[in-house]
N, C-alpha and C positions, 0 to 999 in steps of 0.2 A: 503491498498498500503506498502510495506518494501523501508526503507529509510534508511536510516544513522543516528545514533544519534553519537555524538563527545566531546568526550574527550580530551581536550587540555590542556595540563598542561604548563604554561610559564612565565618563571621566567620573559624576558624581558616583558612584558607586564602590570605588576605589581607593577613594581617596584617606592616607594613610593609612589605609590597611598594613599594605605590606612591606617588607623591613630589610626583602635579601631579593638582590642580582644571583641571575643564571649562575655570573661562573663564579661566586662567594656565598659565607654563609650568612648567616641572616646574624641582624648586632648594629649596623646602622646607624646613624640616626636621619631622620631625611632635616634635609635644611633647613633653617631656618629659616621663614618666607613675611614679607609686610607688603600690601598690597600688591601681589602677585608679586612682589623682583621677590629675590638672596637675602637678609639682613647679614648685612655688611660687618655691624657692629655685633651680635650674634656669633661668627665664625670663632671670635677665641674662645668661646663655652663649653664647642665645642669638642668630645672628651679625646684625646691624639690618643692615633695606634698607632705608634713609630715617631718616637721624638717630638718632630710640631708641627706633622703632617694631620692634619685632618680632613676626618672623607664625610662625604652625607653624602644620600640621594637628593634628582634635584625632578624635579618637573621638565617633558621639555616639548617639547611647540605639533611637531605631530612626524608620525614613522607611517610606513607602508610595509607588512608584512605578506610575505606571500606566500599562502600554504599549498603544501603536498600534499600530505593524508590530516586528516580526521576517524578517529579509532576512539569503540569505549570493548574493556578487553573484563573476558568474564575469570581470570585468577591476571597475575603478574604478568605484565610480560618482556620482564630481565632478562629473563636468559636465553628470550625472543628474541631481542633485540641485539644482546649482544652477539649469539649466535655458539650460543652454547644444544640453543632447543631449535630443531623442529619443527617444533607444534605452536603454531601460529596462535594465542587463545584470543587476539582481536577480530572484533565487526569491525569492516572500517564505512564511517560517511560517508567520506569522498578520499579518495585515491590513484590519483596522478596513475602508479604502476599499472593501473586495471585500463586506464583510456582515458581517467577522469583530466581538465582539463584542471592549473594550479589558477588558484585563485587569488587576488590580489588583492588585502586594504588595508589601505589608507582610512588612519586612527589618526583623533585629532582632538585637539581640546572642548570642542560642541558639543560632543562627542555624533556620529551613525550608526547605521544600524543597511546589517545590508543579508538579504536571504533566498535559500534561492531550494525547487524539493527535491527529497534528501529519500532514500525510499528508508524510515529507522529500524534500530534495533532490534531482533525476534523478543518476543514476552521472557525477562530470565533478569538476574542479579547481576553484573557488573560490579567489578570491585576497582579496575581504575577507567584510566578515560586517557590520549595526550594525543595532540595536536603536533604534524611535523610540517618546518616551515624553509623557508631560505635562509641558507651562514650566513648572507650579506643582508641590512637591514639598512637601507636609505634613510635617512632622517634630513626632517628640518629642525635644524635646534638655536637656539641664541639666547642663550642665558643673564637672566639680565640681574644686576646690582642697584642694591638703592642710593651705592655709593661709585666715585670715580675711582678706586681705590684698588681695582684688579692685575692684575701684568697676568695677563699670554704669550703662545708665541704667536710669535713674527708671521704673512702671511704664504710663504717661502716656507715653514715650516722645520725652521734654521738656524732656530734662535730666538731670544725672550725678546715681547716688543717690548721695548725702553725704552727712553724716557717718561712714556706719555699712558697711565696707565686709562684703563676704562670702564663705564659701568658692563658692557656688552661684551659676555666671552662666548664667542660659538666654532664648529668647529670648523668651516672653511672648505673652501672646495678640492675635497679628497676623499681620499681613503684612508681609513684605519681599521686598523685588528686588533684581536687579542697579541699578534707575536713581536705586534709594535711597542706594546709595553712590554713585552718580555726579554725583545732586544735592549731596550731601554730608549727607545723615540719616542720620550715622553712629546718633546717639539713642538713636532703631530699632530697630537691629542688637540689642543688650544689653536685659539687665533683672537684676538683683542683689536678689537673696533671702538673707537674713538666716538661713535652712534649708529643707530638701529641698520644694519644694512642688509636686508634677507637677503639678495640676488647673490650676494656670498657664502650662504650656509646651505647652498648644493655639498650632501658630505651623505654618507654612506659607512655602515662600520663591522666586521664579516668578527665573528663571528668560529677560528678558526686554531680553538679553545675554549678551555673552561678554567684554566688555572693562569696569572700573569706572572708565576716563574717560570713555568714548563710546561711540556705542549700533554694537557688532557684531553682523554675523549669520553670519561664516565663520568658524572659526580652522581652519589645515589646518596641523598637528603636522612638519619635516621631521625629526623629533629622534623618535629611537628612546624607546617605553621600555622602563626597564632592567631589566623584567621578563620581558621575549619579543618586546622586536625591531621589535615592530607600530607601525602610524605609525595614530595618532590624529588623528582631526578632528571637529567636532563645528561643526550649523548648527542653526542658529533661523529653525521654516518657521511661513508664519500656518493659516490654516483648508484652505484648498486643496491648502494644500502645498507651496507657492511657499516660496519663501526671502522669508523676512519684512520689510518696508521702516523698517516705525519697535515701539518699543518694546511699544504696546498693539495691534501687528500679528502677535505675537508667540504660538500657540500652542501648539510645540513643540519638543521639538527633536534630532535624530539623530548619535546617537554612534557615529561607526565606525572598527575596525581595519582598518589592512591588512596580512595577516598577513602578516609576518619570513616564513614558509615556505607554502607556494600548500596548500591543503587539499583530502584527496582525500575525494571522498564513494563509494563503491562499493556495489553492495547489499547488504555488508556491513554497513553503518551500521547500527544501530539504536538513537542518544541522540545529539541536541544539546542543550548542555546555559550555559544561562548563568548567567554567577554573580558577584554582586553585595556586598556586604559592608556595614557597617558606621564601621568602623575607616577613622579619618583620613577623616572624612568632612564636617568641620566644622576650616573658617581661620579664627582667631586674627590679631586683629590688637594687641599691649600695648603699655604704653607706660609706663619710670615715669611712678609720682604722685608723684616728690618724695621722702614719707614711710615711704620702706619699702612702700608697696603700689603697684599694676600700673591702670592706667586698663583696660580690653577695650575702647578704639575700636571695632571690628568683631566681627561674626562668617560670614562669609561657608560656602557650600553647596556641592559640584558632584561629586567627587570618590566615583560610587556606583562605579566599584571594576570595571568592568566587566570580562571576560571569558567566550570563548566555547573549545567542550569540542568536539571531536565523537569518537566511540566507535560 
């Protein structure tokens, strides 16, 4: 039976509910905000995690997710994803490997909704669900601070934008990746603007690792998410749908939740909703400049704020 499968992208639903990004464990604070801007005077109150480095999660304007698969599973699919089992416990609502076209969804602060007809899963109990998306995420980002005290990388990505501090930090016209962070290419993460220049923010970020210190293709969390108790795991795959073995091998990533309470789908279930948000999708790290300002040493992206609902 053909029923609607909905994508609902809502800023308000997710505001402040998530603390962790895909590439790291939970625990970083949300950036202090005032009137939609990052409150510079409060940055000093962020607890340093190493030396003077302070990290917090900030909102971005919008980004694009390209979906390859949407699945619900009757048991944990980890062994199948890792290649340790040939038994696939999942039912696919959408699967490009079976001929479906990839779905591209723009996610912005205003909130939007995208839906399409799909055959919903058979009646039964499902313990997990996941989305597989492209590892490269196009992003429009302009992080605005409430004071002109921020230093970022120059537009060439080769050094600091000094001596003029800015209120705007953006990604610049470039692609960055987790590997860049591992290689210490931090200047390329940030670019300072003296005024708002949206046309410069043609940016994308590639998840070719799940760690900023080494190549990592799997992150299985044993800590429950604070908002719903689910257990989040992330995997990096190659073009063949197998676990990627190198940075250059990565083409997509799986975001999987093991539900805290199994979901029962019946013949009365009419909608599966996948929710995402732009809130707190950028993780920034700052360090005092020594003259009252702050260096923005890196911007990483990753909290797509994934959540599934069944009605």
